[in-house]
C-alpha positions in Angstrom: 7.1 -18.3 -52.0 5.1 -16.9 -49.1 7.0 -14.9 -46.5 5.4 -15.6 -43.1 5.9 -13.2 -40.2 4.9 -13.6 -36.6 4.1 -10.3 -34.7 6.5 -9.5 -32.0 3.7 -8.8 -29.5 1.6 -11.9 -30.4 0.4 -14.2 -27.6 0.5 -14.1 -23.9 0.9 -10.7 -22.4 2.8 -10.4 -19.1 -0.5 -10.2 -17.1 -1.7 -13.5 -18.6 1.8 -15.0 -18.1 1.7 -13.9 -14.5 -1.7 -15.6 -13.9 -1.0 -18.8 -15.8 2.4 -19.0 -14.2 1.0 -18.8 -10.7 -1.7 -21.4 -11.6 0.9 -23.8 -13.1 3.1 -23.4 -10.0 0.1 -24.3 -7.8 -0.6 -27.4 -10.0 3.0 -28.5 -9.8 2.9 -28.1 -6.0 -0.3 -30.1 -5.7 1.1 -32.9 -7.9 4.3 -33.0 -5.8 2.2 -33.5 -2.6 -0.7 -35.7 -3.6 -1.2 -36.8 0.0 -2.5 -33.4 0.8 -5.5 -33.9 -1.4 -5.6 -30.3 -2.5 -8.2 -29.2 -5.0 -7.5 -26.3 -7.4 -10.2 -24.2 -9.0 -10.2 -21.2 -11.3 -12.8 -18.6 -10.8 -14.1 -18.5 -14.4 -11.9 -19.4 -17.4 -8.4 -18.4 -16.5 -7.8 -17.5 -20.2 -9.9 -17.6 -23.4 -8.2 -20.6 -25.0 -9.9 -24.0 -25.2 -6.7 -26.0 -25.7 -5.1 -24.5 -22.6 -8.3 -25.0 -20.6 -8.4 -28.7 -21.7 -4.8 -29.2 -20.7 -5.2 -27.8 -17.1 -8.5 -29.7 -16.7 -6.6 -32.9 -17.5 -4.3 -32.1 -14.6 -7.2 -31.9 -12.2 -8.0 -28.1 -12.2 -11.7 -27.4 -11.9 -13.6 -24.2 -12.9 -16.2 -22.5 -10.7 -18.5 -19.6 -11.2 -19.5 -16.7 -9.0 -22.5 -18.7 -7.8 -20.2 -21.4 -6.4 -18.1 -19.1 -4.2 -20.4 -19.4 -1.2 -20.0 -23.2 -1.3 -16.2 -23.0 -1.7 -16.0 -20.8 1.4 -18.1 -23.2 3.4 -15.9 -26.1 2.3 -12.8 -24.0 3.3 -14.3 -23.2 6.7 -14.6 -27.0 7.2 -10.9 -27.3 6.8 -10.8 -28.7 3.2 -7.5 -27.9 1.4 -8.5 -25.7 -1.5 -6.9 -23.3 -3.9 -8.8 -20.6 -5.9 -7.2 -18.6 -8.7 -8.6 -15.3 -9.7 -7.9 -14.7 -13.4 -6.1 -11.8 -15.0 -9.4 -10.0 -15.6 -10.0 -9.6 -11.9 -13.2 -10.3 -10.0 -16.1 -8.4 -8.4 -14.9 -6.6 -5.3 -17.3 -8.2 -3.0 -16.4 -11.7 -4.1 -12.6 -11.0 -4.0 -12.9 -9.6 -0.5 -14.9 -12.6 0.7 -12.3 -15.0 -0.6 -9.5 -12.9 0.9 -11.2 -13.0 4.3 -11.7 -16.7 4.0 -8.0 -17.2 3.2 -7.1 -15.0 6.2 -9.0 -17.3 8.7 -8.3 -20.7 7.0 -4.6 -21.8 6.7 -5.6 -24.6 4.4 -7.3 -22.3 1.9 -5.1 -20.5 -0.6 -6.2 -17.6 -2.8 -4.0 -16.7 -5.8 -4.9 -13.3 -7.1 -3.9 -13.3 -10.7 -5.5 -9.9 -11.5 -3.3 -8.1 -14.0 -1.4 -5.2 -12.4 -2.8 -2.9 -15.1 -6.3 -3.9 -14.2 -5.6 -3.4 -10.5 -4.5 0.2 -11.4 -7.9 0.9 -13.0 -9.8 -0.6 -10.1 -7.9 1.7 -7.7 -8.7 4.7 -9.9 -12.4 3.7 -9.9 -12.4 3.5 -6.1 -10.6 6.8 -5.6 -12.6 8.8 -8.1 -16.1 7.8 -7.4 -18.7 8.5 -4.7 -20.8 11.6 -3.7 -20.5 14.5 -6.1 -18.5 12.4 -8.6 -19.2 10.5 -11.8 -16.9 7.6 -12.9 -17.1 6.9 -16.7 -15.4 3.8 -18.2 -14.8 3.2 -21.9 -15.2 -0.6 -22.5 -17.6 -3.6 -22.8 -19.9 -3.5 -19.8 -20.5 -7.3 -20.0 -16.7 -8.1 -19.9 -15.5 -9.5 -16.5 -12.7 -7.0 -16.3 -15.2 -4.1 -16.7 -17.6 -5.7 -14.2 -14.8 -5.9 -11.7 -13.7 -2.3 -12.2 -17.2 -0.9 -11.8 -17.7 -3.0 -8.6 -14.9 -1.0 -7.0 -16.6 2.3 -7.7 -19.3 4.0 -5.6 -22.2 6.3 -6.6 -22.9 7.3 -10.2 -21.1 5.3 -12.9 -21.5 4.6 -16.6 -19.9 2.3 -19.2 -19.6 3.1 -22.9 -18.6 0.6 -25.6 -17.5 3.3 -28.0 -17.1 7.0 -28.4 -20.4 7.4 -30.2 -22.4 6.1 -27.2 -20.4 8.3 -24.9 -21.3 11.3 -27.0 -25.0 10.5 -27.0 -25.0 10.0 -23.2 -23.2 13.3 -22.6 -25.7 15.1 -24.8 -28.6 13.9 -22.7 -27.2 15.2 -19.4 -28.5 18.3 -17.6 -25.8 20.8 -18.1 -26.4 22.5 -14.7 -26.3 19.5 -12.4 -23.9 17.5 -14.5 -21.2 20.1 -14.8 -21.1 20.6 -11.0 -19.9 17.1 -10.5 -16.3 15.8 -10.8 -16.0 13.7 -13.9 -13.5 10.9 -14.3 -12.8 8.9 -17.5 -10.8 5.7 -17.7 -10.6 2.8 -20.2 -10.8 -1.0 -20.2 -7.1 -2.1 -20.5 -7.9 -3.8 -23.9 -10.1 -1.0 -25.3 -9.5 -0.1 -29.0 -7.1 2.8 -29.1 -8.9 4.7 -31.8 -12.2 4.6 -29.8 -10.4 5.7 -26.7 -8.9 8.8 -28.4 -12.3 9.8 -29.7 -13.8 9.4 -26.2 -11.1 11.7 -24.8 -11.9 14.3 -27.5 -15.6 14.2 -26.5 -14.8 14.8 -22.8 -12.1 17.5 -23.3 -14.3 19.4 -25.7 -17.0 20.2 -23.1 -15.5 19.4 -19.7 -12.0 20.9 -19.4 -11.7 20.0 -15.7 -12.5 16.3 -16.2 -9.9 13.8 -14.9 -8.7 11.5 -17.7 -6.7 8.4 -16.9 -5.1 6.6 -19.9 -5.4 3.0 -18.6 -5.1 1.1 -21.8 -2.3 -1.5 -21.3 0.9 -0.4 -23.0 1.3 -3.9 -24.4 -2.2 -3.7 -25.8 -1.4 -0.4 -27.5 1.8 -1.9 -29.0 0.0 -5.1 -30.1 -2.8 -3.1 -31.8 -0.4 -0.7 -33.5 1.8 -3.6 -34.8 -1.3 -5.4 -36.0 -2.4 -2.4 -38.0 1.1 -2.0 -39.6 1.5 -5.7 -40.5 -2.0 -5.9 -41.9 -1.4 -2.9 -44.2 1.8 -4.6 -45.4 0.4 -8.1 -45.9 -1.7 -9.9 -48.5 -3.2 -12.1 -45.8 -3.5 -11.3 -42.0 -4.2 -14.1 -39.6 -5.5 -13.3 -36.1 -5.4 -16.3 -33.6 -7.6 -16.1 -30.5 -10.9 -16.8 -28.9 -14.3 -15.3 -30.0 -14.8 -14.6 -26.3 -11.6 -12.6 -25.9 -12.0 -8.8 -26.0 -8.5 -8.1 -27.2 -8.6 -10.8 -29.8 -11.8 -9.4 -31.2 -10.3 -5.9 -31.4 -7.2 -7.2 -33.2 -9.4 -8.9 -35.8 -11.4 -5.7 -36.3 -8.1 -3.7 -36.8 -6.8 -6.4 -39.2 -10.0 -6.2 -41.3 -9.7 -2.4 -41.5 -6.2 -2.7 -42.9 -6.2 -5.9 -44.9 -9.1 -7.2 -47.1 -8.0 -10.8 -46.5 -8.1 -10.9 -42.7 -8.8 -14.3 -41.1 -9.7 -15.2 -37.5 -8.5 -18.6 -36.3 -9.3 -20.4 -33.0 -7.0 -23.3 -33.5 -4.3 -24.7 -35.8 -6.7 -26.8 -37.8 -8.1 -23.8 -39.5 -4.7 -22.9 -40.8 -4.7 -25.8 -43.3 -8.0 -24.5 -44.7 -6.6 -21.0 -45.1 -3.6 -22.4 -47.0 -5.7 -24.5 -49.2 -8.0 -21.6 -50.0 -5.0 -19.5 -51.0 -3.7 -22.3 -53.3 -7.1 -22.8 -55.0 -7.6 -19.0 -55.5 -4.6 -18.8 -57.8 -3.8 -15.4 -56.3 -0.2 -14.5 -55.7 0.3 -14.2 -52.0 3.8 -13.1 -51.0 3.3 -11.7 -47.5 1.4 -13.3 -44.7 1.4 -12.1 -41.1 0.3 -13.7 -37.9 -0.7 -12.1 -34.6 -2.6 -13.4 -31.6 -4.6 -12.2 -28.6 -3.2 -12.1 -25.1 -4.7 -15.5 -24.2 -3.1 -17.4 -27.1 -0.3 -19.8 -26.1 2.9 -19.6 -28.2 2.7 -23.3 -29.0 -0.6 -22.6 -31.0 1.1 -19.7 -32.8 3.9 -22.0 -33.8 1.5 -24.6 -35.1 -0.2 -22.1 -37.3 3.2 -20.7 -38.5 4.5 -24.1 -39.5 1.3 -24.9 -41.4 1.4 -21.6 -43.3 5.2 -21.5 -44.0 6.0 -23.0 -47.4 9.6 -23.3 -46.4 9.0 -25.7 -43.5 11.4 -28.6 -43.7 10.1 -32.1 -44.3 10.0 -34.8 -41.6 13.4 -36.2 -42.5 15.0 -32.8 -42.3 13.4 -32.2 -38.9 14.6 -35.5 -37.6 18.1 -34.8 -38.8 18.0 -31.3 -37.1 17.1 -32.9 -33.8 20.5 -34.6 -33.7 22.6 -31.6 -34.6 25.4 -30.5 -32.3 24.4 -27.9 -29.8 26.2 -24.6 -29.8 27.7 -22.8 -26.9 25.5 -19.9 -25.6 22.2 -21.4 -26.9 19.2 -21.6 -24.6 17.9 -25.1 -24.6 14.9 -26.8 -23.0 15.0 -30.4 -21.8 13.3 -33.0 -19.7 14.8 -34.2 -16.4 15.8 -37.8 -16.6 17.8 -38.2 -13.4 18.5 -36.2 -10.2 21.5 -36.8 -7.9 22.8 -34.7 -5.0 25.5 -33.2 -7.3 23.8 -32.7 -10.6 20.7 -33.2 -12.8 20.5 -34.8 -16.3 18.3 -33.6 -19.1 17.0 -35.2 -22.3 17.5 -32.4 -24.9 16.1 -34.2 -27.9 19.6 -34.1 -29.3 22.6 -36.5 -29.5 24.0 -35.1 -26.3 22.8 -35.3 -22.7 22.5 -32.1 -20.8 24.2 -32.0 -17.4 23.7 -29.2 -14.8 26.0 -29.2 -11.8 24.5 -28.3 -8.4 26.0 -24.8 -8.2 24.7 -24.1 -11.7 21.2 -25.3 -10.9 20.4 -23.0 -8.0 21.8 -19.9 -6.2 20.7 -21.3 -2.8 23.6 -23.1 -1.2 21.3 -24.8 1.3 18.8 -26.2 -1.2 18.8 -29.9 -2.1 18.4 -30.8 -5.8 16.1 -33.6 -4.9 13.7 -31.1 -3.5 13.9 -28.7 -6.4 13.7 -31.1 -9.4 11.8 -34.3 -10.2 12.1 -36.7 -13.1 9.8 -35.4 -15.9 10.3 -31.7 -15.1 11.0 -29.3 -17.9 14.1 -27.1 -17.4 15.5 -24.3 -19.5 19.3 -23.7 -19.3 22.1 -22.1 -21.3 24.7 -24.2 -23.0 28.2 -23.6 -21.5 30.3 -26.4 -23.2 29.6 -29.2 -25.6 31.6 -32.4 -25.8 30.8 -34.5 -28.9 33.2 -37.1 -27.7 31.6 -37.7 -24.3 28.1 -36.8 -25.6 27.6 -34.3 -22.8 26.5 -30.7 -22.9 27.4 -28.7 -19.8 24.5 -26.4 -19.0 23.9 -23.4 -16.6 20.4 -22.9 -15.3 21.3 -19.9 -13.1 22.1 -17.8 -16.1 18.7 -18.4 -17.6 17.1 -17.7 -14.3 19.1 -14.4 -14.1 17.8 -13.4 -17.5 14.3 -14.4 -16.6 14.5 -12.4 -13.4 15.8 -9.5 -15.4 12.7 -9.7 -17.5 10.7 -9.5 -14.2 12.7 -6.4 -13.2 11.8 -4.8 -16.6 8.2 -5.8 -16.2 8.1 -4.4 -12.6 9.4 -1.1 -14.0 6.5 -1.0 -16.5 3.8 -2.0 -13.9 5.3 -0.2 -10.9 5.0 -3.4 -8.9 6.7 -3.3 -5.5 9.7 -5.7 -5.3 11.6 -7.0 -2.2 15.3 -7.7 -2.0 18.3 -7.5 0.4 20.8 -4.7 0.5 24.1 -6.3 -0.1 26.6 -3.4 -0.1 27.1 0.3 0.1 28.9 1.8 -2.8 29.8 5.3 -4.0 26.6 7.3 -4.4 24.2 4.7 -3.1 23.6 1.0 -2.3 23.1 -2.3 -4.2 20.0 -4.4 -3.6 19.8 -8.0 -4.8 16.4 -8.9 -6.2 16.2 -12.5 -7.3 19.9 -12.6 -8.1 19.8 -9.3 -10.1 21.9 -6.5 -8.8 20.0 -3.2 -8.8 21.4 0.2 -7.8 19.6 2.6 -5.4 20.9 6.2 -5.5 21.6 7.6 -2.0 19.0 10.3 -2.5 16.3 7.5 -3.0 17.3 5.3 0.0 15.3 7.2 2.6 18.6 7.8 4.5 19.1 11.6 5.4 21.7 13.5 3.4 25.2 12.5 4.5 23.7 9.7 6.6 25.3 6.3 7.1 24.3 4.1 4.1 26.0 1.1 5.6 23.2 0.9 8.2 21.1 -0.5 5.3 23.4 -3.4 4.4 21.9 -6.7 5.3 18.3 -5.4 5.6 15.3 -6.4 3.5 13.8 -3.5 1.6 10.8 -2.9 -0.6 11.6 -0.9 -3.8 10.1 0.4 -7.0 12.1 0.0 -10.2 12.3 3.6 -11.6 14.6 3.3 -14.6 15.9 0.6 -16.9 19.0 0.8 -19.2 18.6 -2.3 -21.3 21.7 -1.7 -23.4 23.9 -1.8 -20.2 21.5 -4.2 -18.4 21.2 -1.9 -15.5 18.3 -1.1 -13.3 17.7 1.7 -10.8 15.3 1.5 -7.8 13.9 3.7 -5.1 13.0 2.9 -1.5 11.5 6.4 -1.1 8.9 5.7 -3.8 7.6 2.8 -1.7 7.7 4.8 1.5 5.8 7.6 -0.3 3.2 5.1 -1.6 2.8 3.5 1.8 2.4 7.0 3.4 -0.3 7.9 0.9 -2.1 4.6 1.7 -1.9 5.4 5.4 -3.2 8.9 4.8 -6.1 7.6 2.7 -7.0 5.1 5.4 -6.6 7.8 8.1 -9.0 10.2 6.3 -11.5 7.4 5.6 -11.7 6.7 9.3 -11.2 10.0 11.1 -14.0 11.3 13.4 -14.4 14.2 15.8 -13.5 13.1 19.3 -11.1 10.4 18.2 -8.0 10.2 20.5 -4.4 9.7 19.4 -1.0 9.4 21.0 1.2 11.6 18.7 4.6 13.2 18.6 5.3 16.9 18.2 7.0 17.4 14.8 7.4 21.2 14.8 6.4 24.3 16.7 5.2 27.7 15.4 4.1 30.9 17.1 0.5 29.8 16.9 0.7 26.1 17.9 2.3 22.7 17.7 2.1 20.2 14.8 1.6 16.6 16.0 2.2 13.5 13.9 -0.8 11.2 14.2 0.7 8.4 12.2 1.5 9.8 8.8 -0.9 12.8 9.0 -0.2 15.9 11.0 -2.7 17.8 13.1 -2.3 21.2 14.9 -2.8 22.0 18.6 -3.4 25.7 18.9 -1.5 27.6 21.5 -4.7 28.2 23.5 -5.1 24.4 23.7 -1.6 23.6 25.0 -2.1 25.0 28.6 -4.8 26.2 30.9 -2.5 29.1 31.7 -1.9 32.0 29.4 1.4 31.3 27.6 3.4 33.5 25.2 4.5 30.7 22.8 4.2 26.9 22.5 7.8 26.3 23.5 6.9 27.6 27.0 5.2 24.3 27.7 6.1 21.7 25.0 9.1 20.7 22.8 9.7 18.9 19.5 9.7 15.1 20.0 7.5 15.2 23.0 4.6 12.7 23.1 1.1 14.1 23.5 -2.3 12.5 24.0 -4.6 14.5 21.8 -8.2 14.4 20.5 -9.8 15.6 17.2 -11.7 18.8 17.6 -12.5 19.2 13.9 -11.1 18.5 10.4 -11.3 19.6 6.8 -10.3 16.8 4.4 -10.3 18.9 1.3 -7.8 21.3 2.8 -6.0 18.6 4.7 -6.3 20.3 8.1 -7.0 18.7 11.5 -7.6 20.8 14.7 -6.5 19.0 17.8 -7.4 19.5 21.5 -5.0 18.8 24.3 -6.5 20.4 27.4 -8.7 18.0 29.4 -10.7 18.7 32.6 -8.3 16.5 34.5 -5.5 18.9 33.5 -7.5 22.0 34.6 -5.6 23.7 37.5 -9.0 24.5 39.1 -10.0 20.8 38.9 -6.6 19.8 40.4 -6.9 22.4 43.2 -10.5 21.6 44.2 -9.7 17.8 44.3 -6.7 18.4 46.5 -7.8 21.2 48.9 -10.9 22.3 50.9 -11.6 25.4 53.0 -9.6 25.4 56.2 -6.7 23.4 54.7 -3.1 24.8 55.0 -1.1 24.9 51.8 2.5 25.8 51.0 2.1 28.6 48.4 4.5 30.7 46.2 4.2 34.5 46.1 3.9 35.4 42.4 2.9 39.1 42.5 2.4 42.0 45.0 -0.3 44.5 44.8 -1.2 47.5 47.1 -4.1 45.6 48.5 -2.3 42.2 49.0 -0.3 39.4 47.4 -1.2 36.7 44.9 0.2 33.3 45.6 0.3 30.1 43.5 -1.4 27.2 45.3 -1.0 24.7 42.4 0.5 25.5 39.0 -2.1 27.6 37.2 -4.3 28.4 40.2 -3.6 31.4 42.4 -5.2 32.8 45.6 -5.3 36.3 47.1 -3.7 37.0 50.5 -5.4 40.3 51.4 -3.1 42.9 53.1 -5.0 42.4 56.3 -4.2 38.7 56.3 -0.5 38.9 55.6 0.6 39.6 59.2 -0.8 39.5 62.7 -0.3 43.3 62.9 -1.2 46.2 60.7 1.2 46.8 57.8 1.2 49.6 55.2 2.4 47.6 52.2 2.7 43.8 51.4 6.4 44.1 50.5 7.1 44.9 54.2 6.6 41.2 54.8 6.6 39.4 51.5 8.7 39.3 48.3 7.9 37.7 44.9 9.3 34.1 45.0 8.8 33.6 48.7 7.4 30.2 49.8 5.0 30.5 52.7 2.3 28.6 54.4 -1.3 30.0 54.2 -4.7 28.8 55.2 -7.5 28.6 52.6 -10.2 30.7 54.2 -12.7 30.8 51.3 -13.3 29.2 47.9 -15.7 30.9 45.4 -16.6 28.0 43.1 -18.7 30.0 40.8 -16.0 32.6 40.0 -13.0 30.3 40.6 -11.5 32.6 43.3 -9.6 31.6 46.5 -8.9 33.6 49.6 -5.8 32.9 51.7 -4.6 33.9 55.1 -1.1 33.9 56.7 -2.5 35.8 59.7 -4.8 32.9 60.7 -1.8 30.6 61.0 0.2 33.1 63.0 -2.6 33.8 65.4 -3.3 30.2 65.9 0.3 29.6 66.7 0.4 32.5 69.2 -2.7 31.2 71.0 -1.2 27.8 71.4 2.0 29.5 72.9 -0.2 31.5 75.4 -2.0 28.4 76.5 1.4 26.7 77.1 2.6 29.6 79.3 -0.5 29.4 81.6 0.5 26.0 82.9 1.6 26.2 86.7 5.4 26.1 87.2 5.2 23.1 89.7 3.2 21.1 87.2 5.6 22.1 84.5 8.5 20.8 86.5 6.9 17.4 87.0 8.4 14.6 85.1 6.8 14.1 81.8 5.6 10.6 82.8 3.6 12.0 85.7 0.7 13.4 83.9 -0.3 14.8 80.5 -1.4 18.5 80.5 -5.1 19.1 79.8 -5.9 20.1 76.3 -6.7 23.7 76.0 -9.2 24.9 73.3 -7.8 28.1 71.6 -10.1 31.0 71.5 -11.5 31.8 68.1 -10.2 35.0 66.8 -12.3 36.9 64.3 -10.2 38.4 61.4 -10.4 42.1 61.0 -12.9 43.3 58.6 -11.6 43.9 55.1 -12.6 47.2 53.6 -14.8 46.7 50.5 -12.6 48.8 48.3 -9.5 46.8 49.2 -11.3 43.5 48.7 -12.1 44.5 45.2 
């Protein structure tokens, strides 16, 4: 008797499930709205499996190549309703960007990016660790679509190596002087063979201790390969199911051959019969047979191979009998919708009982209509709640299965660090609860982004983006962080800021903090510093003399150092220059109200506008000779003075109070010279003649005093 085992990690990985799930949802939507006439295309083969490809083609899905993208975009620009799906391997950056831009400008065009999150991570690493002075190295198959897409995200010098040996040869040919001066980064194709990856790391670490190494092999791939090696070593025959074009399937077969002499590669279930017949004819005793499969292999194909190889498979009569067995409470069943009413849906379960799902057990949305959610012929999975053999009805609960499925998505998001969105439903001791697709997830207070001892209830009812940071499967609990998303968004803003910053750029920022030497201004996620000398045209002792925390400033970039993360900002402009303000407001001969700011033996300095002072020489303080300025003036006095001279080259101003006093005295003398009889005339009788005051020359200022 042959014991047949199926590997736990055989078949679709979550990345492939994610891409095919999105594709099948798009197909279902198009089938539900045939009047729209929407066409669906996959960019390349969505997975390496002929049976799956044939099935989606039968449902109207087409396949396009990179050379067809231009025509697809032209059709979309004409308003044709189209959907394009990017497979889990990802696509060349230029093509993906062009499709994204097309989707942004054409509402009828839909782009489904099915790129695996693990692959996206490698693409981001390639973009961030390439360019001038850097070398990006990738361990993988350079002809593979995933590798082509990753390399398209990198700039400057790159190289791809299929194995550790070729990497070692390439490193040996490099010029030690120029090569060592560059920043070296090594990453791997997500499905690279683990043993080759470890050898590659050893090559790099041996000679280049400062190299950046990113372990980007998918964790599921690692588990799948390790499990394959273990099962192959324990088995008499090891079967690997997959496509010859699939990288991870080919690597699984290679691992199986290394550990089991009788390793077999199958592309479909038909080959399983040949394998079984070959074992029978050989006469060899085979007790253990194991089956694994690549990430693009549907589970239905794995089951077909399993049933063919399993000597204990029941005969047809037994299978027929089992289809009518009584369902058990707690089982997960799958059925086909046979009827939909406003209150419930009916399912054909392939058993002697009919499945019934009440409205409240079919959806968590109280506003949803069952007729909109389900159609006759749909396949639905649900949990058995109660079975009545007398009535022939099995009461089912779909929401429980959805909750479990959504829990799996929570676990997956923890592995991939995908950002999820949910609503905060309540504040509890130590944090808040967020509902993500009907799954309750706890966010500790320290990870909410609310300041310590802040009011957590302010978050209740709000939509928040989170990262799942910890899973406790035994208690079915998940922990999330809002701060992790905020930190990631801040890093993205910082990266975009540094990629676009230029000298002379202007910003409206807010002062975040003050030091003795300047003010730090938030420019939108990145801080820059305004030196004290740039805060005012006047000499100040400290920044707080002129600005305060929270104040808005319009600043410009004087210089920056990306490596050190420093930005020097300017704040003073010519329009703020006190001399500019003064010369635009006053001219020689104008009278201004000035403030005495200091007294000297030779005169007084007066502020005309803030930051611009003028000198009132001692000879110009009064209309008579004085010994010292403080006989007439005191610091803080507000007086009127005439601007008698402006030295534009040296930015100096001469003021005179005496000029105003003498002018007033002359006017009074002219008034006194009018005849008494004319003065007594009524005002209406005649207006007095205008009298020109005599010009009075100011006394000469001794040169030494003027200095």
